[in-house]
C-alpha positions in Angstrom: 0.0 0.0 0.0 1.4 3.4 -1.0 0.3 6.5 0.9 -0.7 9.6 -1.0 -0.1 12.1 1.8 -2.3 15.1 1.7 -4.5 13.9 -1.2 -7.9 15.6 -0.9 -7.1 17.4 2.3 -9.2 20.6 2.5 -7.4 23.8 3.2 -6.6 24.0 6.9 -7.8 27.0 8.9 -5.6 28.7 11.5 -5.7 26.9 14.8 -5.3 28.9 18.0 -4.1 27.3 21.2 -4.9 29.0 24.5 -2.6 28.9 27.5 -4.3 28.2 30.8 -1.9 29.8 33.2 -0.7 27.6 36.1 -1.0 29.5 39.4 2.3 31.3 40.1 3.4 31.5 36.5 4.1 34.8 34.9 1.2 35.9 32.6 2.2 36.0 28.9 0.1 36.4 25.8 -1.5 33.1 24.7 0.6 31.3 22.2 -0.7 31.0 18.7 0.1 28.4 16.1 -1.4 28.6 12.6 -1.5 25.5 10.5 -0.1 27.1 7.4 0.6 25.5 4.0 4.3 25.5 5.0 3.6 23.7 8.2 1.3 21.2 6.5 4.1 20.4 4.0 6.5 19.8 6.9 4.1 17.5 8.6 3.7 15.6 5.3 7.5 15.3 5.0 7.8 13.9 8.5 5.1 11.3 7.7 6.8 10.4 4.5 10.1 9.9 6.4 8.4 7.1 8.5 6.1 5.6 5.8 8.6 5.4 3.0 6.9 3.4 0.2 4.1 2.4 2.6 3.3 0.7 5.9 4.0 -3.0 5.4 1.5 -3.9 8.2 -1.4 -2.1 6.4 -2.8 -5.3 4.8 -3.6 -6.7 8.2 -5.7 -3.6 9.0 -7.3 -2.7 5.7 -11.1 -2.1 6.0 -11.1 -1.9 9.8 -12.2 1.0 11.9 -10.4 1.7 15.2 -10.4 3.8 18.3 -7.4 4.9 20.2 -6.4 7.4 22.9 -3.3 9.0 24.2 -2.3 8.9 27.9 0.5 10.7 29.8 3.0 8.4 31.4 4.6 11.1 33.5 3.7 14.5 34.9 4.4 17.6 32.7 3.0 20.3 30.5 1.3 19.1 27.3 2.1 20.6 24.0 1.6 19.5 20.4 -2.1 18.6 20.5 -2.8 21.3 17.9 -0.8 19.2 15.4 -2.7 15.9 15.8 -5.7 16.5 13.7 -3.9 18.1 10.8 -1.3 15.3 10.8 -3.8 12.4 10.8 -6.0 14.1 8.2 -3.1 14.1 5.8 -3.5 10.3 6.0 -7.3 10.1 6.0 -9.6 13.1 6.1 -12.2 11.0 7.9 -10.1 10.6 11.1 -11.8 12.2 14.1 -9.6 13.8 16.8 -10.8 15.0 20.2 -8.4 17.0 22.3 -9.1 16.5 26.0 -6.5 18.9 27.4 -5.5 22.4 26.3 -2.0 23.3 25.1 0.1 24.4 28.0 -2.0 22.4 30.5 -0.3 20.4 33.3 -1.0 16.7 33.0 -0.6 13.8 35.4 0.4 10.1 34.8 -2.5 8.1 33.5 -4.4 11.1 32.3 -6.2 10.7 28.9 -5.1 13.5 26.5 -6.5 12.7 23.0 -9.1 10.4 21.6 -9.0 9.3 17.9 -11.5 7.4 15.7 -10.8 6.4 12.1 -9.4 3.8 9.8 -7.0 1.5 11.6 -4.4 1.9 8.8 -4.3 5.7 9.3 -4.1 5.5 13.1 -1.2 3.1 13.0 0.6 5.0 10.2 0.5 8.3 12.0 1.0 7.1 15.6 4.8 7.4 15.8 5.2 10.8 14.0 2.4 12.4 16.0 3.7 11.1 19.3 7.3 12.0 18.6 6.3 15.6 17.9 4.1 15.9 21.0 6.6 14.2 23.3 9.4 16.5 22.1 7.3 19.7 22.3 5.8 18.7 25.7 9.3 18.2 27.0 10.3 21.7 26.0 7.1 23.1 27.5 7.7 21.2 30.7 11.3 22.3 31.0 10.2 25.9 30.4 7.5 25.8 33.0 9.9 24.5 35.6 12.2 27.5 35.0 9.4 30.0 34.8 8.1 28.9 38.1 11.5 29.8 39.7 10.9 33.4 38.5 7.3 33.6 39.9 6.6 37.0 41.5 9.8 38.6 40.3 8.4 40.3 37.2 11.4 38.9 35.2 10.6 37.1 31.9 12.2 34.0 30.7 13.1 34.2 27.0 14.3 31.5 24.6 17.2 31.7 22.1 18.0 30.7 18.5 19.6 27.5 19.7 16.9 25.3 18.2 16.8 22.1 16.1 16.9 23.0 12.4 13.5 22.6 10.9 11.8 22.7 14.4 12.4 26.3 15.4 8.8 27.5 15.0 7.4 24.5 17.0 10.1 24.6 19.7 9.5 28.3 20.3 5.8 27.6 20.3 6.4 25.0 23.0 8.4 27.6 25.0 5.3 29.8 24.9 3.1 26.9 26.0 5.4 26.5 29.0 4.9 30.2 30.0 8.1 31.6 28.4 8.7 34.4 26.0 10.1 34.2 22.5 13.3 36.0 21.5 14.1 36.4 17.8 12.7 33.8 15.5 15.4 34.6 13.1 18.1 37.1 12.0 15.5 39.2 10.3 13.3 39.8 13.4 15.7 42.1 15.3 19.3 43.0 15.0 21.6 41.7 17.8 25.1 43.0 17.6 27.5 40.5 19.1 31.3 40.5 19.8 32.2 39.8 16.2 30.0 42.6 14.9 31.4 45.1 17.3 35.0 44.1 16.5 34.6 44.1 12.7 32.5 47.2 12.5 35.0 49.2 14.6 33.1 49.5 17.9 29.6 49.8 19.4 28.8 53.2 17.9 29.9 52.4 14.4 28.1 49.0 14.4 24.8 50.5 15.7 25.0 53.4 13.2 25.5 50.9 10.3 22.6 48.8 11.3 20.3 51.8 11.9 21.0 53.2 8.5 19.7 50.1 6.7 17.1 48.5 9.0 13.3 49.3 8.7 12.2 51.7 11.4 10.2 49.2 13.5 13.2 46.9 13.9 14.7 46.7 17.4 18.4 46.8 17.9 20.1 44.9 20.7 23.8 45.0 21.7 25.4 42.1 23.5 27.8 43.5 26.0 30.6 41.6 27.8 31.8 44.6 29.9 30.3 47.5 31.7 32.0 49.8 29.2 30.3 48.1 26.2 27.0 48.2 28.0 27.3 52.0 28.6 28.4 52.6 25.0 25.3 50.6 23.8 23.0 52.9 25.6 24.8 56.0 24.4 24.5 54.7 20.9 20.7 54.3 21.3 20.3 50.6 21.5 16.8 49.4 22.4 18.2 46.5 24.5 21.4 45.4 26.1 22.2 41.7 26.5 24.5 41.5 29.5 26.5 38.3 28.9 28.3 36.3 31.5 28.0 38.9 34.2 27.8 37.7 37.8 24.7 38.6 39.9 26.8 40.8 42.1 28.2 42.7 39.1 24.7 43.1 37.6 23.3 44.4 40.9 25.7 47.3 40.7 25.5 47.9 36.9 21.8 47.7 36.3 20.9 50.9 38.3 23.6 52.8 36.5 22.4 51.7 33.1 18.8 52.6 34.0 20.0 56.1 35.1 22.1 56.5 31.9 19.1 55.6 29.7 16.8 57.9 31.7 19.2 60.8 31.3 19.0 60.3 27.5 15.2 60.3 27.8 14.9 56.7 26.7 14.2 53.3 28.1 16.2 50.2 27.6 15.5 46.5 28.0 18.2 44.8 30.1 18.7 41.1 29.6 21.0 38.6 31.2 22.4 35.6 29.4 24.8 32.8 30.3 22.7 32.0 33.4 22.6 28.6 34.9 19.1 27.3 35.9 20.1 27.1 39.5 21.0 30.9 39.5 17.7 32.2 38.2 16.6 33.7 41.5 19.9 35.4 42.1 19.8 37.0 38.6 16.1 38.0 38.9 17.0 40.0 42.0 19.4 42.3 40.1 16.7 44.4 38.5 17.0 43.0 34.9 14.0 42.6 32.6 14.7 39.3 31.0 16.8 36.2 31.3 17.5 34.3 28.1 18.4 30.7 28.0 18.6 27.8 25.6 18.0 25.2 28.4 14.4 24.4 27.7 15.3 23.3 24.2 18.9 22.0 24.6 18.6 20.3 28.0 15.0 19.1 28.0 13.9 15.4 27.9 10.9 14.2 26.1 7.7 13.8 28.0 6.6 10.2 28.0 3.2 9.8 26.2 1.6 6.6 24.8 -1.1 5.8 22.3 -3.4 3.0 23.3 -5.7 1.2 20.9 -9.1 0.1 22.1 -10.8 -3.2 21.3 
């Protein structure tokens, strides 16, 4: 049997996922994930990777209708349910999917998450791809929620980075939002961040900022990564919208942040101050320094998949 992925699939409409906030988490806008043609094509490619020329077990299932459900095998934050229906409908448009928990909702071991009805061939063919996506994204959301909880009550946001798996950036950043985090740049075209190499090659902070300002569209934000107090001060003088304070200790930031705030105020401007290079166990100490954001790749690069399972019903 050879699968014709996507044949006859009606145009998908944008799907919004709401974020029920767990008590104590910092309130952020609800994450939104639209099932675009590009995302549909990516789902189809992932299905094709697993199916190849066709599921060799399909003859044993042809003509049979089946029911199945997903359960959580460990506690965590669920993410990826919004992909289940579009993915299975690429295999069979008649598959029915019922989501029993919202994106970003905490789940417990044994909790039923999703129910599916449809051709047994489609349910078996899509099982592994759908679960792999949801387990990976739920792992990112769970890791994010754990870190966000450490910042509860501080007013400091937890932002992600561009350290994502190629091809999965949109989904992994979506998972960060489902876990209560904030998204930094999606790509190099979202905002300009001038790093050590830019500053060195351009001839300093002022020259680098001026060069970028001259060519960027006016809504674009400009951030300077500073490794010293001198660079941070120069970034504010040059009119940066944000300063990423990299590898500073909490003690150093506690002294520097008020000075940078005063410097920006003297210029009649505000600046977003962000700390990076922060270990998860240091979040509380950094949050107490007066910064606005802590950026970290940990939810993506250090997270484990959340164990989920698909159970077929007799």
